[in-house]
SEDREN-863175 format. One record per residue: residue number from 1; residue in three letters; x negated, z negated, y negated of N, C-alpha, C in turn. Coordinates in Angstrom, 1 decimal, decimal comma. Atoms other than C-alpha are relative to their C-alpha. Layout:
{pos: NUM&code: ALA&nx: X&nz: Z&ny: Y&cax: X&caz: Z&cay: Y&cx: X&cz: Z&cy: Y}
...
***
This chain:
{pos: 1&code: LEU&nx: -1,0&nz: 1,3&ny: 0,7&cax: 17,2&caz: -55,4&cay: -33,5&cx: -0,9&cz: -1,5&cy: 0,2}
{pos: 2&code: LYS&nx: 0,2&nz: 1,0&ny: -0,2&cax: 15,4&caz: -57,7&cay: -31,6&cx: -1,7&cz: -0,4&cy: -0,5}
{pos: 3&code: GLN&nx: 1,1&nz: 0,1&ny: 0,8&cax: 12,1&caz: -57,6&cay: -33,6&cx: 0,7&cz: -0,5&cy: -1,3}
{pos: 4&code: LYS&nx: -0,6&nz: 0,8&ny: 1,1&cax: 14,3&caz: -57,8&cay: -36,5&cx: 0,3&cz: -1,1&cy: 0,1}
{pos: 5&code: ILE&nx: -0,6&nz: 1,4&ny: -0,6&cax: 16,0&caz: -61,0&cay: -35,3&cx: -1,2&cz: -0,8&cy: -0,1}
{pos: 6&code: GLU&nx: 1,0&nz: 0,8&ny: 0,2&cax: 12,6&caz: -62,5&cay: -34,6&cx: -1,1&cz: -0,1&cy: -0,9}
{pos: 7&code: LYS&nx: 1,0&nz: 0,1&ny: 1,4&cax: 11,0&caz: -62,0&cay: -37,9&cx: 0,9&cz: -1,3&cy: -1,2}
{pos: 8&code: VAL&nx: -0,5&nz: 0,7&ny: 0,7&cax: 13,8&caz: -64,0&cay: -39,5&cx: 0,3&cz: -1,0&cy: 0,3}
{pos: 9&code: THR&nx: 0,4&nz: 1,5&ny: -0,9&cax: 13,7&caz: -67,9&cay: -39,8&cx: 1,3&cz: -0,8&cy: -0,8}
{pos: 10&code: LEU&nx: -1,5&nz: 1,2&ny: 0,4&cax: 17,6&caz: -69,7&cay: -40,7&cx: -0,7&cz: -1,3&cy: -0,6}
{pos: 11&code: LYS&nx: 0,4&nz: 1,5&ny: 0,3&cax: 17,3&caz: -72,8&cay: -42,7&cx: 1,3&cz: -0,7&cy: -0,3}
{pos: 12&code: PHE&nx: -1,5&nz: 0,9&ny: 0,4&cax: 20,1&caz: -75,0&cay: -42,7&cx: -0,4&cz: -1,2&cy: -0,7}
{pos: 13&code: LYS&nx: 0,7&nz: 1,3&ny: 0,7&cax: 19,8&caz: -78,1&cay: -45,2&cx: 1,4&cz: -0,9&cy: 0,4}
{pos: 14&code: VAL&nx: -1,3&nz: 0,7&ny: -0,4&cax: 21,9&caz: -81,3&cay: -43,5&cx: 0,0&cz: -1,1&cy: -0,4}
{pos: 15&code: LYS&nx: -0,1&nz: 1,4&ny: 0,8&cax: 22,9&caz: -84,5&cay: -44,5&cx: -0,8&cz: -1,1&cy: 1,0}
{pos: 16&code: THR&nx: 0,8&nz: 1,5&ny: -1,3&cax: 20,8&caz: -87,6&cay: -42,7&cx: 0,1&cz: -1,2&cy: -0,4}
{pos: 17&code: GLY&nx: -0,1&nz: 1,4&ny: 0,2&cax: 21,2&caz: -91,0&cay: -42,5&cx: -1,5&cz: -0,8&cy: 0,1}
{pos: 18&code: THR&nx: 1,0&nz: 0,6&ny: -0,4&cax: 18,7&caz: -94,0&cay: -41,7&cx: -0,6&cz: 0,5&cy: 1,0}
{pos: 19&code: MET&nx: 0,9&nz: -0,6&ny: -0,7&cax: 15,4&caz: -93,0&cay: -39,9&cx: 0,6&cz: 1,8&cy: 0,3}
{pos: 20&code: ASP&nx: -0,5&nz: -1,3&ny: -0,4&cax: 16,5&caz: -89,1&cay: -40,4&cx: 0,6&cz: 0,5&cy: 0,9}
{pos: 21&code: GLN&nx: -1,4&nz: -0,6&ny: -1,0&cax: 19,6&caz: -89,0&cay: -38,1&cx: 0,5&cz: 1,0&cy: -1,0}
{pos: 22&code: VAL&nx: -0,9&nz: -1,1&ny: 0,6&cax: 21,4&caz: -85,9&cay: -38,7&cx: 1,3&cz: -0,5&cy: 0,8}
{pos: 23&code: PHE&nx: -1,9&nz: 0,0&ny: -0,4&cax: 25,2&caz: -86,1&cay: -39,2&cx: 0,5&cz: 1,2&cy: 0,5}
{pos: 24&code: GLY&nx: -0,1&nz: -1,1&ny: -0,3&cax: 26,7&caz: -83,7&cay: -37,6&cx: -0,8&cz: 0,8&cy: 1,1}
{pos: 25&code: SER&nx: 0,9&nz: -1,2&ny: -0,5&cax: 25,2&caz: -80,4&cay: -35,6&cx: 0,4&cz: 1,2&cy: -1,0}
{pos: 26&code: ILE&nx: 0,2&nz: -1,5&ny: 1,1&cax: 24,7&caz: -76,8&cay: -37,1&cx: 0,6&cz: 0,3&cy: 1,8}
{pos: 27&code: SER&nx: -1,1&nz: -0,5&ny: -1,6&cax: 27,3&caz: -75,1&cay: -34,2&cx: -0,9&cz: 1,8&cy: -0,5}
{pos: 28&code: THR&nx: -0,2&nz: -1,3&ny: -0,3&cax: 27,6&caz: -71,1&cay: -33,0&cx: -0,2&cz: 0,6&cy: -1,5}
{pos: 29&code: LYS&nx: -0,5&nz: -0,6&ny: 1,3&cax: 29,7&caz: -70,6&cay: -36,1&cx: -0,8&cz: 0,2&cy: -1,5}
{pos: 30&code: GLN&nx: 0,2&nz: -0,3&ny: 1,4&cax: 27,6&caz: -71,2&cay: -39,1&cx: -1,6&cz: 0,9&cy: 0,4}
{pos: 31&code: ILE&nx: 1,5&nz: -1,3&ny: 0,2&cax: 24,3&caz: -69,2&cay: -37,2&cx: 0,6&cz: 1,3&cy: -0,4}
{pos: 32&code: ILE&nx: -0,6&nz: -1,3&ny: 0,6&cax: 26,7&caz: -66,6&cay: -37,0&cx: 0,1&cz: 0,7&cy: -1,7}
{pos: 33&code: THR&nx: -0,6&nz: -0,3&ny: 1,9&cax: 27,6&caz: -66,7&cay: -40,9&cx: -1,5&cz: 0,6&cy: -0,5}
{pos: 34&code: GLU&nx: 1,5&nz: 0,3&ny: 0,4&cax: 23,9&caz: -67,2&cay: -41,5&cx: -0,6&cz: 1,6&cy: 0,2}
{pos: 35&code: LEU&nx: 0,6&nz: -1,1&ny: -0,4&cax: 23,0&caz: -64,2&cay: -39,6&cx: 0,7&cz: 1,5&cy: -0,9}
{pos: 36&code: LYS&nx: -0,5&nz: -0,8&ny: 1,0&cax: 25,6&caz: -62,0&cay: -41,7&cx: -0,6&cz: 0,2&cy: -0,9}
{pos: 37&code: LYS&nx: 0,6&nz: 0,0&ny: 0,9&cax: 24,2&caz: -62,8&cay: -44,6&cx: -1,3&cz: 0,5&cy: -0,3}
{pos: 38&code: HIS&nx: 1,1&nz: -0,8&ny: 0,1&cax: 21,0&caz: -61,3&cay: -43,4&cx: 0,0&cz: 1,1&cy: 0,3}
{pos: 39&code: GLY&nx: -0,1&nz: -1,7&ny: -0,2&cax: 22,7&caz: -58,2&cay: -42,4&cx: 0,3&cz: 0,4&cy: 1,6}
{pos: 40&code: PHE&nx: 0,0&nz: 0,6&ny: -2,0&cax: 22,8&caz: -59,3&cay: -38,4&cx: 1,8&cz: 0,2&cy: 0,2}
{pos: 41&code: ASN&nx: -1,3&nz: -0,1&ny: -0,5&cax: 26,3&caz: -58,0&cay: -37,1&cx: 0,1&cz: -0,8&cy: 1,4}
{pos: 42&code: ILE&nx: 0,3&nz: 0,5&ny: -1,2&cax: 26,2&caz: -60,8&cay: -33,9&cx: 1,5&cz: -0,6&cy: 0,5}
{pos: 43&code: ASP&nx: -1,2&nz: -0,1&ny: -0,7&cax: 29,1&caz: -61,4&cay: -31,7&cx: 0,0&cz: -1,9&cy: 0,0}
{pos: 44&code: LYS&nx: 0,4&nz: 1,8&ny: -0,3&cax: 29,2&caz: -65,5&cay: -31,1&cx: -0,1&cz: 0,3&cy: 1,8}
{pos: 45&code: LYS&nx: 0,3&nz: 0,8&ny: -1,4&cax: 29,3&caz: -65,3&cay: -27,2&cx: -2,1&cz: 0,5&cy: 0,6}
{pos: 46&code: GLN&nx: 1,4&nz: -0,5&ny: 0,1&cax: 25,5&caz: -63,4&cay: -27,8&cx: -0,7&cz: -1,3&cy: -0,5}
{pos: 47&code: VAL&nx: 0,8&nz: 1,4&ny: 0,2&cax: 24,6&caz: -67,0&cay: -29,3&cx: 0,0&cz: -1,0&cy: 1,1}
{pos: 48&code: ILE&nx: -0,2&nz: 0,8&ny: -1,1&cax: 23,4&caz: -68,9&cay: -26,7&cx: -0,4&cz: -1,4&cy: -0,2}
{pos: 49&code: LEU&nx: -0,2&nz: 1,4&ny: 0,6&cax: 23,2&caz: -72,7&cay: -27,6&cx: -0,2&cz: -0,9&cy: 1,0}
{pos: 50&code: ASP&nx: 0,1&nz: 1,2&ny: -0,9&cax: 21,8&caz: -75,2&cay: -24,7&cx: 0,7&cz: -0,9&cy: -0,5}
{pos: 51&code: ASN&nx: -0,8&nz: 1,0&ny: 0,8&cax: 23,0&caz: -78,1&cay: -27,2&cx: -0,3&cz: 0,2&cy: -1,7}
{pos: 52&code: PRO&nx: -0,2&nz: -0,1&ny: 1,4&cax: 24,2&caz: -78,4&cay: -30,4&cx: -1,0&cz: -0,1&cy: -0,7}
{pos: 53&code: LEU&nx: 0,8&nz: -0,3&ny: 1,1&cax: 21,5&caz: -78,0&cay: -33,4&cx: 0,5&cz: -1,2&cy: -0,7}
{pos: 54&code: SER&nx: -0,1&nz: 1,1&ny: 0,7&cax: 21,3&caz: -82,0&cay: -34,5&cx: -1,0&cz: -0,7&cy: 0,2}
{pos: 55&code: CYS&nx: 0,7&nz: 0,1&ny: 0,9&cax: 18,0&caz: -82,6&cay: -35,3&cx: -1,0&cz: 0,3&cy: -0,9}
{pos: 56&code: LEU&nx: 0,7&nz: -0,7&ny: 1,0&cax: 15,5&caz: -82,2&cay: -38,1&cx: -0,8&cz: 0,5&cy: 0,9}
{pos: 57&code: GLY&nx: 1,6&nz: -1,0&ny: -0,9&cax: 12,4&caz: -79,1&cay: -37,2&cx: 0,5&cz: 1,1&cy: 0,1}
{pos: 58&code: PHE&nx: -0,1&nz: -1,5&ny: 0,2&cax: 12,4&caz: -76,1&cay: -36,2&cx: 0,6&cz: 0,1&cy: 1,8}
{pos: 59&code: HIS&nx: -1,1&nz: -0,2&ny: -1,4&cax: 15,0&caz: -74,7&cay: -32,8&cx: -0,5&cz: 1,3&cy: 0,1}
{pos: 60&code: ASN&nx: -0,1&nz: -1,6&ny: -0,8&cax: 14,7&caz: -71,5&cay: -30,6&cx: 1,3&cz: -0,2&cy: 0,2}
{pos: 61&code: VAL&nx: -1,4&nz: -0,5&ny: -0,8&cax: 17,8&caz: -70,1&cay: -30,2&cx: 0,3&cz: 1,4&cy: 0,5}
{pos: 62&code: LYS&nx: 0,1&nz: -1,2&ny: -1,1&cax: 18,7&caz: -67,4&cay: -27,5&cx: 1,1&cz: 1,0&cy: -0,7}
{pos: 63&code: ILE&nx: -1,0&nz: -1,0&ny: 0,1&cax: 20,5&caz: -64,5&cay: -28,7&cx: -0,4&cz: 1,0&cy: 0,9}
{pos: 64&code: GLU&nx: -0,1&nz: -1,2&ny: -1,1&cax: 21,4&caz: -61,9&cay: -26,0&cx: 0,8&cz: 0,7&cy: -0,5}
{pos: 65&code: LEU&nx: -0,7&nz: -0,8&ny: 0,1&cax: 21,7&caz: -58,7&cay: -27,0&cx: 0,4&cz: 1,0&cy: 0,5}
{pos: 66&code: HIS&nx: -0,5&nz: -0,5&ny: -1,1&cax: 21,9&caz: -57,2&cay: -24,2&cx: -0,4&cz: -0,2&cy: 1,5}
{pos: 67&code: LYS&nx: -0,7&nz: 0,6&ny: -1,0&cax: 22,6&caz: -58,1&cay: -20,5&cx: -2,2&cz: -0,5&cy: 0,3}
{pos: 68&code: LYS&nx: 1,5&nz: -0,2&ny: -0,3&cax: 18,3&caz: -57,6&cay: -20,1&cx: -0,7&cz: -0,5&cy: -1,5}
{pos: 69&code: VAL&nx: 0,8&nz: 0,2&ny: 1,0&cax: 17,2&caz: -58,3&cay: -23,4&cx: 0,4&cz: -1,0&cy: -1,1}
{pos: 70&code: ASN&nx: -0,4&nz: 1,4&ny: 0,4&cax: 17,3&caz: -61,5&cay: -25,4&cx: -1,3&cz: -0,3&cy: -1,5}
{pos: 71&code: ALA&nx: 1,2&nz: -0,1&ny: 0,9&cax: 15,7&caz: -61,9&cay: -28,9&cx: 0,1&cz: -1,8&cy: -0,5}
{pos: 72&code: ILE&nx: 0,5&nz: 1,7&ny: 0,0&cax: 14,7&caz: -65,8&cay: -29,8&cx: -0,1&cz: -0,1&cy: -1,6}
{pos: 73&code: LEU&nx: -0,4&nz: 0,1&ny: 1,6&cax: 15,8&caz: -66,9&cay: -33,5&cx: -0,7&cz: -1,2&cy: -0,1}
{pos: 74&code: LYS&nx: 0,1&nz: 1,2&ny: 0,6&cax: 14,1&caz: -69,4&cay: -35,4&cx: 1,1&cz: -0,6&cy: -0,8}
{pos: 75&code: VAL&nx: -1,1&nz: 1,0&ny: 0,5&cax: 16,3&caz: -72,3&cay: -36,8&cx: -0,6&cz: -0,9&cy: -0,3}
{pos: 76&code: GLU&nx: 0,6&nz: 1,6&ny: 0,8&cax: 15,0&caz: -74,9&cay: -39,5&cx: 1,3&cz: -0,9&cy: -0,4}
{pos: 77&code: LEU&nx: -0,6&nz: 1,2&ny: 1,4&cax: 16,7&caz: -78,2&cay: -40,5&cx: -0,3&cz: -1,0&cy: -0,4}
{pos: 78&code: VAL&nx: 0,2&nz: 0,8&ny: 1,7&cax: 15,9&caz: -79,8&cay: -43,5&cx: 0,9&cz: -0,9&cy: -0,5}
{pos: 79&code: LYS&nx: -0,5&nz: 1,2&ny: 0,9&cax: 16,9&caz: -83,0&cay: -45,4&cx: 0,7&cz: 0,6&cy: -0,7}
{pos: 80&code: GLU&nx: -0,7&nz: 0,2&ny: 1,2&cax: 19,4&caz: -82,7&cay: -48,0&cx: -0,9&cz: -0,7&cy: -0,9}
{pos: 81&code: SER&nx: 0,4&nz: 0,5&ny: 0,7&cax: 17,9&caz: -83,6&cay: -50,9&cx: 1,0&cz: -0,8&cy: -1,1}
***
């Protein structure tokens, strides 16, 4: 499961203002919803976000699959056109 999650990159289109400032942020709930679309059944308690994702680019999100097993999920925030 860890290897499968680490092969996936979730892409979110976000609204931006001047200077590419992101309006709002990507939450744990949105990440869970996207993971379910890819066939992963992950609980929200397993997604560890230090801060909400609120700037463009790539982010690494830790998914705690077990006490000793963590997967790193790649999340990309791109500008909505």
